[in-house]
N, C-alpha and C positions, 0 to 999 in steps of 0.2 A: 670268730672275733666277738660277735654279739653274745654268744654263750659265755665267753670268758669275761667280757667287760660290760655287758649290758645291764647288769644288776637288776634284771627282771623288769626293766622299763619297757614300755611299748617300743617295738622295733622302729617304727617311723620316727618317734620322738628321739630315740637314740641316734638315728642317722642324721636328723636335723642338727642335733647338738654337736656331732662330729664336724659337720660343715661350719656351724657357727664358730666353733673354736678355731678352725683354720682361718676363717675370715677375720676374726678379732685379732689373732696373732699377727697376720699380715698387716692389718691396719695399724696396730700399735707399734710395730717395728718401723714402718714407713714414717709415722709421725715422730718417733723418737729420733730419727735421722734428719728428716726435712719436714717439719710440721706443716709447711705450706703446700706440699705436694698433694694433689687431689686424687683420692682413691675411689675407684668406681668398679663396677662389675656389670656383666650382661647376663642376667638370669633369663629363664624362659619368659615368653611374652605375656603370659597370664599369671598373676600372682596366685590366686586361689579361685575355687569355684564360687560363683556368686549367684544370687537369686535370679537375676535377670537372664543369666545364661547357664541353666542347670547342666547342660551337656557340653561343657567347655572343652572336653578332651584333656590333653596334657596341661598341667599347671605346675608352676614352680613348687608350691607348697606341698601339694598332695602327691605329685608324680615323681619328682626328683629330689624332694626333701630340702629345697632351698627356702629360706625364710627371710627374704630381704626386708620385710616389715620390721622384724625384730632387730636386724642389723642397723636400720636407720633409727629406730626408737632408741637404741643403745649408743647411738653416735659412732657407729663403726663403718659407715659408708658416707661419702660426700656426694656421690652421684650414682644413680641407677640408670642403665641403658637397656631396658628390656627388649628382647627380640620379638617385636610385635608384627610378624609377617603374615597378618590375617586381614580380612575385610569385614566391614559393616559391624554386625553384632558381636563378632569375635575380636573387634578392635576397640570401638568407641567406648563401651562400658568399662573396658579394662584400663583405658587411660584414666577414667575417673577413679577406678579402684587403686591404681598406683599413686595418684596424687593424694587421695584421701589417706593413704598409709605412709606418706613419705617423711613425716615429722620435720617438714621444712627443708629437707634435702632436695637436691635437683633430680627431677625425673625427665629423662631425654628419650622419648620413644624411638626405637630402632625400626625404620620402615623398610619393607621388602622391595627395594627397587628391582631386584632380580626377578620378581614375580611378574614383571611386564613382558618377559620373554615368552614367546608363544609356546615353547616346550615346557614352561613352568606353569603359569596360570593365565597368561595373556591379559594382565591388568592394563587399564588405560592410565594415561598421565593423571587424569582427574581422580583416579583412585588414590594416588599418592598425594596430590595436592589437597584433597579433602581431608586427609589424615593430618597434614601439616596445619591446615586451618583449625581443625578440631583441637589438636595438641596445643596450639598457641592460645586458643580461647579458654581452654579448661585447665590451664596451669602448668603445661609442660615448659621446661626451660630451654627447649630447642629440639632438634631432630637429628638423627643420624641415618645413614643410608647403607644398606647392604645389597649389593656389593658396590664398591667404588667404581669398578669398571662399567657398571650399568649407568652410572651418572656421567662419567667422562666420555663414554661412547655415545652419549646423547640418545639413549634408547627411547624411542617414541617421542623425542623432543624434550625429555626431562631436563637435560642440562640447560637448554635455552630457557625453559620455564623457570627454573631456579635462579639462573643468572639475571634474567630480565625482570622478574617479579618478586620472588621470595627472598633472594639474597642480593639485592641490587646495591645495598650499602654495607659498609663495614659494621660490625657489631662487637661490643665489649663482652668479655666473659662475665657470667653471673657472679656476684660477690659471694665469698665463702664466709659470711659474717659470723657463723657459729664457731669458726676457728679463731678468728681475730677480727674485731670490728673497729680497730684504730684507724681514724681518718688522717691521711697524710697532709702535709702542708702543700699549698698550691705553688707552682713555679711562678717566677716573675714573667712579665709579658714577653712575647716572642720578638726576636730581632729578625728583620728581613733584609736580605741583600740580593741584588740581581747579579748572577754570575753566568754570563753567556746566555744560553736559552733556558736557564733555570732560575728559580728563586730558592735561595738558601734560607731555611727557617731554623733558627737556633734559640736555645733557652738554657737556663742554668738549673741544675738540681737545687731544690730548696736547701738552704744552708743548714737547717736544723735536722734534716733527714739523714740518718746514718744507714738505713736499710736499703736494699735493692728496690728500685722503682722502675715502672714502665710508664709510658706517656701516651696520651691521646690528643691528637691535634684536631681542632674544630675549625670550620671556616664558613664564610658566607660571601656570596657575590652581590648581595642586594641590600641586606639590612643587618641588624644585630643578630648574633648567633643564637639559635634556639638549641640549647644543650639536650633537650628532651627528644629532638627529632634525629633519627639515624642519618638522614640526608645531610646533617651538619658535620658528620664525622669524616674527616679527610683520611686519617690513618690512625690505627690503634695498636697497642702492644709494642710500641716503639721502645727499644732498649737503649738507644743512644740519646743525645740531647740535640740532635740536628737531623733534618731531612732535606732532600732536594725535590723541588716541585717543577716539572717541565711546564713551560708556559709558551703561549704564542706571543713573541716579542713584537710582532707587527701590529698588534691590536692594543687599544687602551682599555684598561679595566681596573676597577677598585676591588681590593680584597680585604676581608676582615679575618683575622686569625686569633685563636686562643688555644691554650694548652692546659691539660690537667695531668696530675700524677696519680698513679695507682700502686698499691702495695702488692706483694706477692699473693695476697688473699683477694685481690681484685676489688679492694675498697678504694673508691675514687675520691680525690680531693675536689674542692671547689675549682672553678675555672680561673685562669689568670686574667688579668686585665686584657681587654681586646686591643689588638694592634691593627691599625689601618694602613694599608700600603696601596699606592696608586701606581700601576704599571703603565708606562708610557714609552713610546719610541724615542721621545725627546725628554731631556731633563726638565723637571718642573719644580 
């Protein structure tokens, strides 16, 4: 095939260009059908050989002819999830390398949870959490874990660590502002009704919005809502205009609620006016 179609280009260059064409064709077709759908891929964990790690072993660019940098530069990927199943100098410098070459697209390092198994590499939980900390600090948009079973099986307490510390609160998806940065209108304030042992929270879709929206409900039990703090998010990615919140009807407590709308590109509106509701066993 190379002899027939390579046109005397370097073999590695020709191979990369074949993969580039495939990636571009997939991306363009998806966007022509549903432009809000996020297109991503999982290349090898190291983009290319870098000065800090001259003996990097297999890399995406040199070894298997993947060139995610050019995909992102040409706007043909929305997210990269590199398979970064390595430790220390084979991990941290390559996070920097991905972020430096992402062209504003999302970099979500894939972490090797399976490497905690004794028959694999016997990593500790701290090996994984150190990588989460580093990825958050140096510009990663999140983390993924391979394999799911090693998280759900609570291998070496990983599930507990993630649930109790790293993913204690809901989180919104990162905005895809390079696809569409239109800010939607905010809903009107939340209406609250007590129905049995639940509070029904409901709101209306903004009248001027014709596109599909999702919603994020914020709350506070003490003071005004801080929209910057993840602890203020009660629920996100809501597709309906109402939710039910289980409450302890025997106690008295004040609640503050607010709601925002988001487009399919995860662009969030301003928050609605705050709604104060006082839950009491007795009518007041």
